[in-house]
Each structure stands twice: as structure tokens, then as C-alpha cells.
TORPATI-283187 format. One record per residue (C-alpha): x, y, z. Coordinates in steps of 0.25 Angstrom, whole numbers, padded with zeros to 4 digits, always signed. Example, Ala and Ser with C-alpha at 12.3 -4.5 7.8 and 13.67 -1.06 7.14 Angstrom:
residues 2
+0049-0018+0031+0055-0004+0029
END
This chain:
residues 363
+0000+0000+0000+0005+0014-0004+0008+0024+0007-0004+0032+0008-0012+0037+0020-0025+0032+0012-0027+0020+0003-0027+0024-0011-0037+0017-0019-0041+0015-0034-0053+0009-0041-0053+0002-0055-0067+0002-0061-0078+0013-0062-0091+0005-0061-0100+0003-0049-0090-0006-0041-0078+0003-0044-0085+0016-0040-0090+0009-0027-0075+0005-0024-0071+0020-0026-0082+0024-0016-0077+0014-0006-0063+0019-0007-0067+0034-0006-0076+0031+0006-0063+0027+0014-0056+0039+0019-0043+0032+0019-0044+0028+0005-0041+0037-0007-0047+0033-0021-0035+0038-0030-0038+0030-0043-0049+0024-0052-0048+0017-0065-0058+0014-0076-0061+0015-0091-0072+0025-0091-0066+0039-0092-0078+0047-0088-0082+0038-0076-0067+0037-0072-0067+0052-0071-0080+0053-0064-0076+0043-0053-0062+0050-0051-0070+0063-0049-0080+0056-0039-0069+0050-0031-0059+0061-0029-0051+0062-0041-0045+0048-0042-0035+0045-0052-0041+0039-0065-0035+0027-0073-0041+0021-0085-0036+0007-0082-0034-0002-0070-0019-0005-0074-0016+0010-0075-0022+0013-0061-0015+0001-0055-0002+0005-0061-0002+0020-0058-0011+0023-0046-0005+0024-0032-0016+0015-0024-0017+0006-0013-0030-0001-0016-0038-0004-0029-0052-0008-0032-0055-0015-0045-0069-0014-0051-0067-0019-0065-0070-0030-0074-0067-0043-0068-0055-0047-0077-0048-0034-0074-0047-0037-0059-0036-0047-0058-0026-0039-0067-0029-0026-0059-0029-0032-0046-0016-0040-0048-0009-0027-0053-0014-0019-0041-0010-0030-0031+0004-0031-0037+0005-0016-0035+0002-0017-0020-0013-0012-0022-0024-0019-0014-0036-0023-0023-0051-0023-0022-0058-0029-0034-0073-0031-0037-0078-0045-0038-0076-0054-0045-0061-0055-0041-0057-0059-0055-0062-0066-0068-0056-0079-0064-0050-0086-0052-0036-0086-0058-0037-0071-0059-0042-0069-0045-0031-0078-0040-0021-0069-0046-0027-0057-0040-0026-0064-0026-0012-0069-0028-0008-0054-0031-0014-0049-0019-0007-0059-0010+0006-0057-0017+0005-0042-0014-0002-0043-0001-0013-0034-0005-0028-0034-0003-0037-0040-0014-0052-0040-0012-0064-0043-0020-0076-0034-0019-0089-0043-0015-0097-0031-0012-0110-0038-0009-0104-0043+0004-0106-0029+0009-0121-0028+0007-0128-0026+0021-0137-0039+0017-0124-0047+0015-0118-0042+0029-0132-0046+0035-0131-0060+0029-0117-0062+0034-0121-0058+0048-0132-0068+0048-0122-0079+0044-0112-0074+0054-0123-0074+0065-0126-0089+0062-0140-0087+0057-0138-0097+0046-0130-0107+0053-0122-0115+0043-0124-0110+0029-0125-0122+0019-0131-0115+0007-0130-0101+0000-0137-0096-0013-0132-0084-0019-0138-0077-0031-0136-0064-0039-0145-0064-0052-0149-0053-0061-0161-0054-0071-0155-0045-0082-0141-0039-0078-0129-0043-0085-0120-0032-0082-0113-0030-0095-0117-0038-0107-0107-0030-0115-0097-0028-0105-0085-0036-0098-0096-0043-0089-0100-0052-0101-0086-0057-0103-0080-0068-0095-0066-0064-0098-0068-0050-0091-0079-0054-0080-0075-0068-0077-0090-0072-0078-0104-0066-0077-0114-0065-0065-0106-0075-0057-0094-0066-0057-0102-0053-0056-0114-0057-0046-0112-0071-0042-0098-0069-0036-0105-0059-0026-0115-0069-0022-0105-0080-0021-0097-0071-0012-0109-0068-0003-0113-0083-0003-0099-0087+0002-0098-0076+0011-0111-0078+0018-0108-0093+0019-0096-0091+0026-0086-0093+0015-0087-0108+0013-0077-0113+0002-0083-0115-0011-0078-0129-0016-0086-0133-0028-0096-0126-0038-0106-0129-0049-0110-0118-0058-0117-0115-0071-0117-0102-0079-0127-0097-0090-0127-0086-0100-0141-0084-0104-0142-0069-0106-0129-0063-0109-0125-0070-0122-0138-0065-0128-0135-0051-0124-0146-0051-0113-0145-0050-0098-0140-0035-0097-0148-0024-0090-0163-0025-0091-0167-0021-0106-0153-0022-0111-0150-0030-0123-0135-0029-0125-0126-0037-0133-0118-0046-0124-0104-0042-0122-0093-0037-0132-0095-0044-0145-0106-0052-0138-0097-0058-0128-0104-0063-0116-0097-0075-0110-0101-0075-0095-0113-0081-0088-0126-0073-0085-0130-0083-0074-0122-0092-0065-0126-0102-0054-0117-0111-0045-0117-0121-0034-0105-0119-0024-0101-0130-0014-0093-0125-0002-0083-0133+0006-0092-0133+0018-0104-0140+0010-0112-0127+0009-0116-0123-0005-0119-0110-0013-0128-0108-0024-0124-0096-0033-0132-0089-0045-0129-0076-0052-0134-0070-0065-0134-0058-0073-0146-0061-0081-0158-0071-0077-0173-0071-0078-0176-0066-0064-0184-0054-0060-0173-0046-0053-0159-0047-0047-0157-0057-0036-0145-0057-0027-0146-0066-0014-0138-0075-0006-0145-0086+0002-0138-0093+0014-0144-0106+0020-0139-0111+0033-0143-0122+0043-0149-0111+0053-0154-0100+0043-0153-0093+0030-0150-0079+0024-0154-0074+0011-0147-0061+0006-0152-0053-0005-0144-0042-0012-0152-0037-0024-0151-0025-0033-0152-0023-0048-0162-0028-0058-0177-0029-0054-0176-0026-0039-0172-0015-0030-0158-0016-0022-0160-0023-0009-0154-0033+0000-0161-0042+0010-0157-0053+0020-0166-0064+0024-0163-0073+0036-0171-0086+0038-0168-0094+0051-0181-0102+0051-0194-0102+0044-0199-0092+0054-0187-0084+0055-0185-0076+0043-0180-0061+0042-0177-0052+0030-0169-0040+0031-0168-0029+0020-0154-0023+0019-0148-0012+0010-0139-0015-0001-0126-0008+0003-0122+0005-0004-0112+0003-0015-0114-0012-0016-0104-0015-0005-0092-0011-0013-0088+0000-0003-0088-0009+0008-0079-0019+0000-0069-0007-0002-0069-0004+0012-0066-0019+0016-0055-0019+0005-0048-0006+0011-0049-0012+0025-0042-0025+0020-0031-0016+0014-0029-0008+0027-0029-0021+0035-0018-0027+0027-0026-0040+0028-0023-0051+0017-0034-0051+0007-0030-0057-0006-0044-0058-0013-0047-0071-0006-0063-0069-0007-0063-0065-0021-0054-0076-0025-0063-0087-0018-0075-0081-0025-0068-0081-0039-0065-0096-0036-0079-0099-0035-0084-0091-0047-0073-0097-0055-0078-0111-0051-0092-0107-0055-0088-0104-0069-0079-0117-0070-0091-0125-0065-0100-0119-0075-0091-0121-0086-0088-0135-0082-0102-0139-0079-0099-0146-0066-0095-0143-0051-0081-0137-0049-0072-0135-0037-0069-0121-0033-0055-0117-0032-0048-0113-0019-0041-0100-0023-0034-0097-0009-0020-0092-0011
END
């Protein structure tokens, strides 16, 4: 870390997540946001002015090479995470990257190896962890309301919401996958977190592309051509059955496009003493809301409406990252690496048509 009274931060990426990271840094009085990078000149200048005149760069390579920084956030297309993170870590910069960690387990492993080799913090943002409803569910689990959890169901599905039929989201080489990478990894993270982090050992999965290749499934009333030159080589729905080492199981489903009336985002946890249903919904067909339902007996049911956290939880993730940097605690992207290993196994299973083992990527 360079010798500054304040931590010097930079953000690559000018979209929603990148902007939330910027807000997270400027909210900390002991952090100075000194540099941002992106490809849209007008937006770059606008954000620089909004956030105190941060230096602007048109590429992540230029920023990493020239900016004097201690911490870096990456909110870019997935395949750009590994090269930028590794370059930054090798320069002694701590890195926070948006999920998913990388487009492949191999790329994620190289990121983690670079963090360990340089003894720098590497974290992956799983912002849905920080929603009030998620925290309430975690408390119910910690208080023993569910007993021993043996089954979880996690789903995030959209009726008509492929994020970019004509963008990098539609290309496996850039995104690594479709909704399993974009939405499913959130629900996988929540499911495993709420189950107490059991070790996934085997998975069976299937993927489908019923909308995207036909140029369908974008925003409501949109009929765009799929991808550059018609490229659409990711799934628009994925489903999986994950077996844990302790015998518990997780059912996972994620879609960008499906014939359902509205967005559905929920995690169900079933234990031998009770159950919890966590709902996180925003987007097509229903107003934003969150709710937590507890069932401890047929006549013991409670439901609590809770707010969706401001900024989607990104600013809390930034605060946790900064705390880890200041504490000097070793964190080499372990959680992100574990989640990537499961997602990789899902795609491997879907391609092979049978159950596969989940890699153990611990370094």
C-alpha cells in the first residue's frame, strides 16, 4: 500500500454497479476516489465531475499502469476481470471485483494465485448478501430456528429480461454464461451462505436457450437481433441439483426469459425444526419488495415485509472490502473461487448430460 493518509481508490466500469462502487468509496471519509475508467467519454466526464474530479482513463490497462492507487473496483464484462485483477494485484493493489469472479474456474484460480503471491486482498461482490431480508434470514438460521438444514431451493427468474441481446452478455467468451452467471450465482451464494457453507461435491444440471437464439427475450416489447452478427451462445435458463458433502441438497434455477408473469427471486430453506422463505423481487411485472416467511409449525407462521437495501448492497460490500484491506487479514478471493467452481461444474454437467464432481479449488 502506498504511503497516503487516505486510501486511494479507483473504479473501472461506468454502469450501475461501477457507480455504486464509486458512491461506496466517497462515503468513507478515509478514502479518496482518484481515478475512474470507461469507454463512454460523456459518461466518464459526467462521473468525474460528480465524484470530485477523479482522473479519467479510457482503458483499465492505462489506469492500472498509471494511477497511484491502493484499491481498485472492477465492474466490467466478466472476461475482463482476470487480466485487470492480476495486473493490479501484481502492482500491489487490492482488488474488489463484481460477480462473477471470472468467466472460467481457470481464470478465477489465476486471480486467487496472484492475490496470494502478492499478499493482497481480493474479494468478489455478492451484494444480495447485504439486503435486510437476507440478514434477517441469517439471524433466523443462527438462532437455531430451522435446526439442521437439509434442503434449499434458490431461484431467480425473469419473464422477459435478457440484459443485452446485442451485447457481451450474449457471448460465452465474454460473459462465461447466461443467467446462471448473471443471476444464478447470486442465488447459489445465498443458498450456500444460509445453509452454513456446506461443501458442494456433485451437481447435475441442464441449460436451455429457447428465446435468445430467436432474437427474443429482451426487454418487454423489444425484438432485437441476437448479438453481434447474430451471436447468442449462452443459456437463457439453467437448472441444477447440487449435492453437499453433509448430505444436504440445493435446487437452483435461473432464467433471463421464461413464460412466467413476473420476476421471481427467492430462497427457501428447510430444516428439521422449521423453514424460512426469503423473497427478493424487483423488475418486470411486480414492484420492488422483500419478505421473510418463517414456519416453525403448522400453526406458527410469521411473515415480515422488509425493505430492499439502497444501492442493492454494493456500498456495504465496498465497506467490507475496505475493512479487510485495513485489517490486513488474508483474503484471496476464496468465496468467489468456490462459487465459480460450482458454476463451472454446472456447465460441465449440462454439456456432458450427467452428474459431475465439483472441483475443490482451495489454494
